N, C-alpha and C positions, 0 to 999 in steps of 0.2 A: 600890680597885677602885671605891670608894664614887662619884669625882666622875665616873669612867669608866664608869658605870652610869648616874647623872645627865644625862650628856653624852650617851649614845646614848638615852635620855628625851626628851631636849632635840630632839636631829638628828630623832626619829620623828614628833615633833609636828609638827615644821618641815617634812618631805615630806608628811604628810598635808593642814595647810593649804596646802600647795604644790600638791594633789591628785597627787603623785609617791607612790599606795600600791601600786604594785607595788615601787618602792623601800623601800616601810616592812615589807611583810610580808617582802622577802628579809632585810632587816636584823633583823627580830623573829625569824627562823626561823635566821640564821647565828650571835646573837649569844643565841638560848634565852631573852631575858628576856621576850620578852612573846607572848603568845597570842593574836592578835586572833578572838574569838567569833564577832563579826559575819561576819569575813570567811569564817572555816572554814563558818557554817551556809551564807553563799551558795553554797559549793563543794558542800555537801551536796545542796542545794536546784534546784542545777541541774543534780546527776547528774554531775558531773565528778570522778569515783572515782579517777581514776589520781592527777591533782591535790590531790584531798581526803588521801592518804595519804601523798603526798609532802611536805603542808605538817606534818602530824602526826607523821611520823616526824622531824621536826627538834625535836621535843620529846617523845617517847618510843617505845618499841619495842612489837614486838606481845608478847613474853615479861618484860617489865619488872616487870609486877605484875598483880593481877588484873583492874585497872580499866582497862589498856591491851590485856588479853587482849578485855574484852568492848566496848572500843571496836572495834577493828580486825572481831570477828567479826559485828557488827551493819553493819557500814559494806561488808565481802564480801557477807554475806547478801544485803543491797537489790539489790546489784549482782549476784547471782547470779538475785535472781526476777525482775528487771527485765528481763532477759535472756533468763528461761523465758517471761515475759509479751509478748516478741517475739516468741515462737516460734525464734528462734536457738537452736537445740539443741545447735551444733556449740562454740558458744563458751559455753555455760554448763556443759558438760561441761570446757571447758578452764580455767572460772574455779574448778569445782568440783573437779580435780585439783591445780591447781596453787595458787591461793589459800585453798580452805576446806581443804584436806588438813591444815596444821598444826595446825587443832583437832580431828581426829580423834583425838591422842591423849588429851585430857582428857576427850571425850565422841564416842566411836565410836558408839554408837545414832544420836544425833543426826546424825551422817556420813551414816549409812545411811539417814535418813530422807529427807535431803536430797538424795541421790541417788536414790531410788525417786521424788522430782517431776519426772524426766527423763520418765517414760512416761506420765505424764497430759498430756490435752490443755491443761487449764486447773488451775496448782495450786491454784486457789479450790477445788477439788473436796476437798482434803486438809483437813479436818474445822478443824485448827487455822489454816490459814490461811482459812477462809471469809470473815473480816470484814476481808480483807486493804484491798478497794477499789481504790482509782485508785493509780496511783505517785506525784503531791503530795502523795495523803492520808497514804500509808505513809512518804515522807520529811519529812513535818512530824512525825506519831510518833515517827519514829525519833530527829529532832532534837534533840525535849523528853526522851528516853533520855538522848542523849550527852550534854546538858549537865548531867542529874545526876552523871552517871559524872564526867566532868569535875571539877565540882564538887567530891567526895571525892576525885580523885586526887591523892594528896600529888605529884605529879608537877607538877602544875601550880598545885600552892599560891604564891600571890603573881605569878603569871604572865598569870594574866586580868585584871584591874583594871589598868588605866594610873593611874600618879597624877596627883594633881591638881594642874593648873598653870595658872597666867595664863596667858592668848592670847598669842601670839604669844612665847613667854619667851627664847626663843633670838636674835631682834631685839632685843630692849629689852637684853640683855645686853651686846648687840654694841654699841650704840650709845650706852647708860649707861656703861660702864666703859672699851671700845676706844677707839671715835670720840671720845669726849669728853674721852679723855687724851691721847689725840695732839691734837687741837684746843689741849688748852691749853698743849701743849708747842709750838706755833707762834711763830716769832718774830714773826709780824705776825697774829694773829688776826683775821680777819674777820667781822663778825656775821654774815653769811650763806655758809658755807665750802661749798665744791665739793668733794664725797665721791664719789668717783666708781669706786675700787677698793678691796677691801681685800687687795689683792695685793702693794700698797707701803705707807707711814707716811703718812701724809696732811702735807701742808705746804700754807699757805695763800699766796700768790705776793703779791708786793709790792705796791702798789697803782702803779699807771701813774703819776699826776697826783696829788699829795695838797692840792693848792690846789681840787681841784673843788668847783666851789659846790654849797651843801647842795641848795639850788634844784634843780640839775641832775640830781646823784647818782641812781641808778635806785634806785625804790623796793624797800625791805627789807621782809620780814615783821618784826612785832612782835619784839622781844628776848623775850618770854616764852614762846617758841614755843622748844622743844628742838632740838638739832643734828640736820640730815639728817629734820626734822620731815617727815611723812606720806606720800605719796601713793601712785601709781600704778605706777610702775617695772615692779614684780614680776610685774606680769601679760605683760609683752613681754621681759623679761632676767632674768638672775641678776647682774646687774652691780653692783646695791648691793641692801643689805638694808635697810629703813626701818621705820619704829614702826608703829603700828598704831592713832594719836592724830592725828586733825587738831585740832590747836590752835582751843580755842574764842575765845582773844585774839588771832588774827588782825588782828582791826580794831584799827589806831592810835587815839593820842586822839585826833589832828589827825580824824578819823571820827563819833569816837565824841561828840564837842563841836562839830562843823561845825553842826549843825540846817538852816536853808535859807539856802544860798551867794548867793543870787541878790537881785539888785534887779528891780523891772519896769521896763522902759521898751517903748518902740514902737520900731518899725523897719519899714519901706517895708510892702505888703501883708500881712506873715505876723501882725503883732501878736506880735514874737516877746521872749521875756522873756530877756535877753541878761546874762550873771554882770557884776556891776560890777568898774571896773579894780582896784578895794582888792583885791580875792583876790589872796591872798599864792599864787606860783606860776603863776596863770595865761598862759597863752600866749595874747601881744596879737594873735597871729597868726591865730589860730584861726577866728576868725569870718568871714571873708574866705576861709579855706579851705572852710569849711561851707558856704556859699551857692555854690557850686561844683558840688557831686556831691551832698550831702545833700538828700533829696524835702523841698521850700521852700514849693510853690505846691499849695496846694487845689486838684485838678483835678474832683472828684466828689463826691459827698455820695450816699451809697448809704441807701435806706430801709427798713429790715428789719420783717417783720411783726414780731417779738417781739424783745425782747430779748438780742442776741448775746452768746454766751458762749466763741465759739473761732473763729478764722480759720485760714485757709491757701492761701497764691499756689500755683500750679501751677508746678512746677520749670522747665517749658520753654517752656508758653504763658504767659509772665507777664502777661497781664492775666486770666487767670482767676483769679476767689478765690471759694474755699470758704465756708460760713459756715453756724456751729451755734448754736442759739437756746436759750433758757429752755424753751420748750414743745416742745421734742424735734424740731423741724424744720431740713432742710438745706437751704438755696440756693447755688445754684452761679450767680455773677455775671461779666458780662465787662465788665470796669471799661473797656474802651474807650468803651461807650456813653453815652449819657447816663442810659439807666435801662432797662439790658437785665438784667433776671432772666432766666437762659436755662434754666434747671431746678429745680425747688421739688418735695422730697418730706416729707410728714410721716412719720419713719420708724419710729416705736414703734407698732405697732398695739394698742387700748383691750384688745384680747383679751389679749394679752400681759401687759400692765399687772397686769389684773384677775387674770391667773393670780400674780403675786408680790406684790401689795402692795394693800392698800386704798386707796392716794393715787396716782390715778392720775397725777400730774403728774409729767415725767419731761424732764430736759433733757439736753443735748449736752457731754459736759466738754470734749473734746478731738476734736478732727477733722485728718488728716491726708493730706497725698498719700504714696505710693510715689515713692522716687527716680526713676522711668521715668516718673511722671504717668500711667500705666496703671490704677493700683489708689488707692482711699482707704478710708482704714478711720474709723468714727466710734463715741467711746468713751460710754457715755449713764451717767447719775446711779443708774438700776434696774440693774445686773449683766452687763448687754447690751454684745455689740460686732455690729457690721454690718461687711462687704467691700463696696463697690462697685468695678465694674469702667466704666471711662470711656472711651467711644467717644468717640473727639474728631473725629471726621468727620461727625455730625451732632450734636453736646457732649450726647449723652446718659448718664446713669448709670444702670448696673442693680445691684440689688442681686443677688448670691449667695452670701454666707452672713451666717448672723447666728445666733450661738450665747451661752449665756450663760457668761460669764467668771468673773466673782467672786461672790461673797456678798457684797452690796450693792455698791455704785458703784463703776465701772470710772472711774481717774482719770485715766490717759493712757497713749498707746500710741505705737509705733516701729514701721518696717518693719526689716528687718535680710535680706540674702542670703547666709549661710555657705555654703561647696559649693554655691554656684547652686538653692540652695531657697531660695525667698521666705517667711521667716517673718514673723507679726505679734505684737510682742511688749505686752503688756497688764499693769496694774496693777491694784491697787485696793484698798478697805475692808478687807479680812480679809487684809492685809497678805501679798498674795502678789504675787510675778510670775510671770508665765507664756507659754510661747510655744508660736505656733496655727501648723498647714501653711495657708497661703493657699489652697491644693489644697481639701484636703478639710473644715479647721476641726476636725481632729483636733488633741488638745495633744502637744505634743512633749518641753517640759520645766516643774516646778514649780520656782520657787527661793523657797526661805523660810529668813528668819532676821532679818526688821527686827520692830521692836518695835513698831512705831507704822502706821498708813496707809500706803500708797506712793505717793507725792505724785506723782514725773515719773519719767519714761524718758529715756536717752539713747543712741541703739545707734550704735558705728562701728565704723570698721576700721582698722587698721595693719598694713599689708601682708596678709598672707595670714590674720592674726586678727581673727575678728569678736567683739566684746565690747559688754557692755553694762553703763549705768550707771544704780542706780536710786536714789533718794533718798525718805526720807519725814517725815512731816509733825516728829516730832521731833529731825529735823536729824540724821539717819543717811544717809552715802553707802557704797555697795557696788556690787563690780562683779563680773560674771557673765560666764563663758564660755560656750557652749553645748556643755554635756557633764551627764552625767548624775548628776554627785556633786550638784548639790544647795546646793553651798555655796560662799559667795562667794569671790572671789581677793582683795579687799582688801575692809576693813570700818573706814569712817573717821567722823568727826565734821561738820558743815560749819561752818564760820564762825557764831557767834552759835546755834549750834543752828538753823539758819533752815529753815522749810520751802519749797524753792526746786527752780528749775529747771538745769539744765547743759544747754551749745550749746556747738559745735563750730564756727569761724571756716569761710566758703565754700569754703578751700583744705583744709579738715581738720587742721590743724598747729596749731591755737591751740584752747585748753579754757576757756570763763568758766562763771560760775554768779554766778544772780542769786534772792535769794529774803526773806524777812520772818520774826522767832520772833514767838512768843506776846508780847510786850511792844511789840510795833512797829518794832522796829530792823532796818532793812535793809541789805542786804551785796551787793555786786555786787564781784567778783574774778577774776583769769585765775591758771589755773594751769600751773606748768611740770611738763609731763608726764616730761621725761626724769629732773630729779631726783627732782620728786615733792613741791612744797611750794606754796605761794602765792606768784607772782610779781609781782604787782600788786592791790593794791587802789583800787578807783576812790574818790573823794570827791563828798561832796556829797549821798548817799543822805538821806531825812528818818529821824529816830529815831521819829515817831510816826506812821507809816502805818497806814491803816485797811485795809487788805487785803495780801495778798501781791504785792508788785512785780513786773510783770513785763516783761521785756526781749526785746529780740532785736539781730542784728548786722548790720552794711549791709556786706555784702561782706567785706573784709577790712580797712575802715578804721576803722568808727566802730561804737561800744556804745551803744544807747538804751535808757530804762527809762521806764515810765509811774509818776511820781508826783507825789504834792501838786498836782493838777488840771494838771499841764505833763509836757510830754518833753523830759527830759535827756536830753543827747549828750554822750559824752567820745571822743577820739580815742583807738585802742587802744593808742596806745603811750604816754600821757599820763595820769596817775592822776587829776589837777585836772580839774573839771567845766568842760568846752567852753563850753555853751551851754543854755538851756531853752527852749523854743517852746508855746507856749498855741495855736497853730494857730485863731486864733479864739476862743477862748472853747470853753464846752459840754464841757471835758472832766472825766470822773470823778476821782474822789481817785487812784486807781492805774488808769487807762489801760491795755489791753491792745492792744499793738501787734504791726504783722507785717512785714517788709521782703520784696519779693520777691525770686529768687533772687540777681538782680543788682546789687540796692541802688537802683534806680533809680524803684521804687513804694514808699509807705508807708501800709498802712493803719492809721487809728485808730480805736479804739471813742471814741462819745460820746454824750452824755446823746440822749434821745428816741428811742431804738432805732435810731441812724445811726451807721454809718461813714464817715468822710473818707479821702479816697483823696490821698496828697501827693505829688508827681512833682517830681523834680529836669529838667534839659532834655531829657534823654536821654528820660525818664518822659514829657512831654510829648509830645516826636515818636513816641515809642511808643507812645501813647495815641492820637493822630491819626493816623497810619498804619495801624492794627488800624482804625479807624472807617472811611476811606475804603478799606481791603484788603474788609470784608465786606460795604459795599456793593455794592462793583464784583461780588465772587464771588456775591453773591446774584442778580443779574440774570445771570450767566454761567452757573449750575447749575443755575437754573429751564431754559434755555436746550439746555442738554447732556442734561437730564434724559431726555428720549425717548430717548436713544441710549446710555444708560448701560448697559443692560442685555442689548444685542446689537452686531450690530460682525464684522467680519471676523475671521478665524483661519488659521491655519494650520495645517492640518491635511492627511492622509494621508486614501486610499480606507479604511483600515482605523483610524485613528484620527479617529473622527466627532465633530463638537461640532454641537449642533441647529443648522440652518442660520438665517440672521437673518432670512429671511423668515417662516419656519417658528414663529421664537422670539417675534416680534413680534404673530403670530395668535394664539397661545396664550396671551401673555402678555393680549391684551383680551380673549380669552374666560375667562381665568383671574386677573380681577381678584381679591383677597383678601377678604373679607368683615371687618369690623371686630370686634374680639374684644368690645368694649366698648359696650352698646349696641344690639347687631342685632339686627334683628327675628326673626331664622333662628335664635337662641340662646335656647335654654329655662334659665334659672341655675339650680341648685337652691340653693335657699337656707335650707332645715329638713332636718335631719338626717333626718325620716319620706317625705322626698321620694326617699332612697334608702339602701339596707341597707349598712351593714358592719361588719364586723368585724376586729380588731385580733389576732394568731395570738400565744398564750403563748409565751415564753422567760423561764430564769433563765439564761440564756448575758448576760454582761459583753459588750456591741458596741457599735459605733456605724458609722452611713454601709453601705446596702444597694447594693455597686458590681451586682450583679446579679442578677436573678431569672427563674424559667422554673418553668413546668409540667411534671409529667411527661406523655410523651404518653399515658397513662391516665387523665389529668385529676383523681388521685385525691390529687397528692402536688405540693407545693410546694418548689421548691429555690431557696435563697438564699445568693449570695457576697458574706459580709461583709466588714469592715475586718479586717486581722490575718490574713487567709487563709483564715477561719474557714466551714466549709458548716453550714448549718443546716436541716434538712429536716421539714416538717409530711406529718401523712400521717391523712387522714379512711379512718374505718371504717364499718362498714354497719351500722347501728342503727335503734330504731324511728323516729327524726326524720330519718334519712338511709338510706333503701331503697336507694340506688343506690350508695351509698361516696362519693362524687364531691365534689368540693372545694364547701360549699356555707357561707355566711355564719348557716346555721341552728344548727349543731353546730360546736363547736371542738373542730379538731383537736389530736391528740397530738404534741407536739416528741420526734421520734427520738433516743434517744442510743447510744450502748452501754453496756454494763456497768460497763466501766472507768474511765467518764467521757472520757476520751481523746476528742478532736472531730477528724474530718478538717479537718486546716490544711494546707494552700498554704507551700511554702518561701518566706521572704521574701526579698526584695531586700535587699543592703547599704543602709547609712542615706544615703549617697552617691549613690546609684541615680538619682535624680529622680524626676520625677511617673512615677507606673504607671497600666497601665490591666488591671486584673483582669478573667478574663473565664473563663467557664464552658461546657463544652456535653454534651450527654445524650446515648448512644446509643438507636437508635431500640425498644429493648429495655426502656429506662426502667434496665438493670443498675449500667451504668457513668457514670459521670461523667469527662471529661478538664479539667483545671483548672490554671491559674495565676494567682499573685498577683506578680509582677514578678520571680518565681524560676525553679525549674526546672517543665516543664510534668509533673502526677501524672495518674496516673489510679487512680480509687477504684472500688471497689464498694461502692456505696451499700446494696446488700441485706444487706451482712455488714458493714459501717462499716468497711471494711479497705482500706489505702492499697495500691494493687497493684504499681505501680511508680513510678518518676520516670525522665524523658527527657529526653533534649535539654540542652545547658549553658545555665546562667540568664542567660547574654550570649549574643546580645543575648533581651531580652524577650518573650514572647510578648504579644499584645495583642488576639488574639483567636481564636475557634476553632470550628469547625465539624464536622461528621460526615457523611461520605459517605450519602443515604438508602436506598443499596441493599446497604452492603457497610459494618457498624461497624468495620472494621479500616482503614479509610481515613480520618485526620484530615488536615484544611487548618489549618494553622496561620500566621495573620499574625504578622509580627515585627515588632519597634522599627523596626530599621534598614532596613524598605521591603519585604522580602524577604515571600514566602511559602513555608512550607515543606510538601511533601505526606509525611504519614508513614505508615508500613505498619507498624501492630501485628504482625501476623503475622510480619513481617522483621525488627521491632526499627530502623528504620533510616529516611532520609528518602530517601525515593525521585526525588524530584523538588524544584527549587528554580526559583519562578516570579520573574524580576523586570522591572517595570513601571510600580512608583511612584517615586517621590522622599522619600515621609516615611513614617513609622509605617502600617501596614492598621488599618485601625479596624473595617471590616466584610467577612463572607464569609458568601457562601450558595451551596447548590448547584441546580441544579435539573436532575432525573432523566431528566425528559422530553424535554428540550433537548440533554444531557449537556452543561451550562455551568457554571463556578464564576465568579459573579461577585464582584469584589473591590471595595473601598474603602478612602480613605487619610486620612489626615490632609491631603494636598495637595491633597484636591476633587478628584480622579478618579475615573472610574471604569470598570475594566476587566473585561472577559468574556475566560475563558482554557478552551478544548476540556477539557472532564475526561475524555479518553480519553487523549489526545498532550501534552496539559498545553501546547498553544501558545497565543500570545497571540492572540485572533480580533480585538479591536475596544476602542477607549476611548473615552473624552469627558471635558469636565469640566464638574460642576457650575454652572448658570447664577448666580452671586452677586454681588450686589449690592456695588460697591466700594470701602461705606463698612464693609462688614464687617469686623473683627478678629479672627482666632483668639486661642482661649487656649490655654493648655498642655495643654491636656485635651479639646480640642475634638477632636470624631468625627460620623464619617457613617454611619450604617447602614443593613444592606439586609435584607429580607424579600421573599422570592417572594411572590406572588396564588396562590391555586391552581390557576388555571390556566397557571401559569407562562410566559404570554405575556407577564407583566407584572412587573413590581416596585415594592417602595415604597423608596423613599430618604427618609432621616431626618439633616437636619440642623441646627443652630441658627438657622439663618434660615429654614426652607420644610420643609413636605412634598411631594414630588414623586413621580409616579409614571412609570416610563419603560417605553419598551418592549424586550424582550428581543434580538432579534435585530439591529435597528439600535442599539440604546441611544440612542432618540429619546423624548426629555423629553412626554409628551402631558398629563401633567397638572400644574399647579403651585400651590402657596397659600403666598404668600410672608408672613411677618410684617411688619406696622406699625414703624416706628421706633421710638414709644412704647410698644410691648407688649415684654411678657418674652421672652426668648430660650424655643428649643425645647429641651426637657433627653432625651426620648425618648420613642419612641412605637412603635405596634405595629398590623398588623391585628387582629381579629375573627376566632375562627376560619372565620365564613362568608365573611370578607371585605368583608362590608356596612359595617362602621364602621373606624374609625382613632382609638382611645385615644391621646390624645396628654397628656405631662407637661409643662407651662413651668416655668421656671425661677424664678416666683414663686410655685410650687404647687398654680395652679389645673389642674384636669383638663378637656381638650376631647375633647368627640366629636365626630370629625370624618365626614359621610356621605363614605363612597369611592368614589362615582359620581362627583360632582361636586366633594369637597375645601371642600365647606362645611360650618362648626361648626355643628351642631345643638344640642350639650350646651356650660355650663360648670359644672362643679362644684368649687364654693369648696371649701378644705381643711377646712374647719368643720365642714364635712357629712359627713366620714368619719373624721374624729379626735375623740377625746372629748374634752368641754368641759373637762377639767383639763390639758390639754395647751398647755404653751408656743406662741404664737405661731409659735416658731424650729425648730417640727417642722414638716419640709414633705416632698411623694412626689420621689423623682428618677427612679427605673426603672419602669416598666409592664410587666406580662405578662398574657397575653389565656388564657382557658381552653381547651384544645383541644378541648371539647365543647360548653360552652355561650357560644353569641356575644354574652350580655347580662352574662358574668361578668368581671373583670379583676383583678390585684393589684396593688398599687403597693411600691415597695421605699423606706422611708423614710429621711432622713438621720441620723437615732437610733438605725439598727439594728432600726427594727420592721417589719414588715409588716401591710397592710390589706388584705384582700380586700373586693369593693365590687362590688354589686348592683343592680340597677334596684330602686326602690317594690316587695311586696309585691302592691299591690294591681293594679300594671300587670303584673310579670313581666318585661316587657323593655322597651327603649328603644324609641321611637318609631320606627318600620320607616321609612328613608332611600326616596325616591324611585329606581326600580329603570330603565334604560335594560332598551331589549327583549330585547338579546341580552347578558343576565349583565354588566353593567358594561363593557360596548364601550368604552374609553376614548378609541377613534379617534375616535368620530363628533364 
């Protein structure tokens, strides 16, 4: 039995390493050999009581001994109390009778006391349970007691501790004993055996041609590598079981003794350094092949402001090159022009740098486009990552996320899209790999296990499996799946313990790596993914590299690396060095290189902060064609610009768009003011010029999705990430006689005594982007809310969830209550419909269809009996709120170069006269007339300005508070939509806050027109008022007839 027991433990270890945790738990239960205390604790803390009892019953019964009796009693008692806390007395009575009756025989008095708890409104009124607290704390206390009981119970002796085993012990035994023994028995043992299955005995095939010359044989790994060595197949299948060691001796003696294999000779205009013909095994036709399709002509030289550190070509527009430099700057170049830097930004603010370190120097470690070219990410040497959205029609990039990703330097980043959700992956000096949402900036996964700083990442996809390779500075290679286990699927050592990068070929079928170890030895290899070993080692890299050698792959044909002041090139199918070029000199010791996606262009760092762009024949044609096209388009666009916002449209009498002549007239009179440097803006540059108060909270949170005041004006409600509702309430006091929201005194964060927060149900992890929403009834008693799951109704005065309504799919995206009837709720859906829900009847009474994309805005007009809706399709529709028929619709007038993002939204808010309503879009603020849906005023952002995040009327409708996506708050005059104030985030955020904290949403006080609140991306809320000396914002000029927008 001893060996059988050992084998079971080996299988348990294997299951855990393969993330087959459910199988491991079932095996442990069935054999009774191992009680997983961590799994048991997870079940207890999650409140999964049925599964908890099922698991523990495999090891002990209720009446086995006093320890078992104690364990079962504590579990069932906690289940009983939680049911009482939910006020579910029927289920509690059932538990008392069925589950707790068994303990009455041993302690009948205790059983009677538990029965009496059913008569209390709150069992905490019973003195022994007064300190019960909330559910989570109670579960943790119980778990501590259970651990003590389990350790004392004889039933669990020897079953709680897992034996100490070497990593991947079962794999090693199979490889070292079974596979090696089979290979020895082969009649024709090969140095690189192909072992594809364990189902049959292995036999090496006979060589087809024993006379093959040594120079023509397929490259083999060093003989010092054990059979079936290394790598990655267990990520995708169970067809083979391999070891966990990557042979550090994979480099052959030929590489170790190679040194510099080339002689210098000049050839043509390139000043190539070509291999001497005396090099053994050299392909004599290689150089002629190289000249045809390898970029070999210096076509451009770019002068960068500071020393470049990283670069990347756009995946689609091949002439666009992103460059990051040693001073934290980012530049976007169109290399088709002789000297065309089309966009530049100093990306990291000094405020941020001062907040994290006394050393203000920061550099860009990595810059990378997403696979579709819509986004790019920037990793910095000081903990932060930035994400930019690229507007390809006007060559403009807009920063939309900045967050602190790691402690210390962020060394690399990558993009991946599992389950159609775009993630950015980062790694850093803190030895961690992290996965972030590109929509919210929220962390999704954290992977730990590296023993040194993580140097590089390589994200890839095989069929529908997405995974990440990470490499550390000590030569560790680990592979991760997008899952919560936090453990690597495989873990190996790089050849020579290199600090290296890994890359896939353009077709995604071949995997390469290149790097340098601390002794200066460099290695570049190709991996065999299917079998999991080094398939090819490329010869010719230096043994004394001064830095980490950088490399890249040209399409699917060439591997190139910057080494020893030259560019070394290999054919991907030949390990021998093909050629080396110096591109006219001025190359550093280990130049950074980057191919365009099609391999027609090659960018290379050279001395004096320059980048040389090399091109092949196709690349030269591409550069010239792009240059000619840009000249032609620049003239054409100027001619067409005056027509871009107007034009004929096919609309019916009920679906009217603003007439062309009306639009042109409006736009002429509504020319937007410049945001920066305009005399009509008063910029608040000192904290003393405005008053602000950050509201207190000890709840862990991030990102405020929605923010609103109650109608009474004494409470702020925030819906934050994870579906949590936070409620701050001001009370009357000596410093606040009215009890209204103010910056002069701090409100109280209201929480229930149980500690259980008001929380929405959340969607599945694969549900994609969500748009949380919340609305308050007019009496301020109820909140109707959703965060991608079911719609919930909460009583916010009692902190109680009243009910859930409507299925979670499709998700609700916006909610509004009828102003005169709290029982009528309009709910916009992700499937483009609007559901009119009657709370009294508990049913959807009407379903409105008219949009083509999800609903983003809803607002009622009680005077005109109309519901106005807006959607992600940029359409505005008016509905009759008595018979729910569609009355009229129109389209927003949007510039054709606007590209929507995944969470692009259009908001609607009625003016107090209800003759007009406010429309808020990423690109504009507009005022529409309610009856005809005509745009009467419009303020459009300029191309180089940040886009709009959110906006709202002040309560007197004289101001419009606008939050821009760069964090700036603008105050516009509602009469003519001219910006009057610009408020920088530094004026309302404490000085100790990092620059990556910025506002996302704004709410206006319902009674004080000069006060507004801001919801921040870190989950905080700030209330802002004018300086105390003024008490109000400068009153905007008024028209004679109370903002008559038609004048």
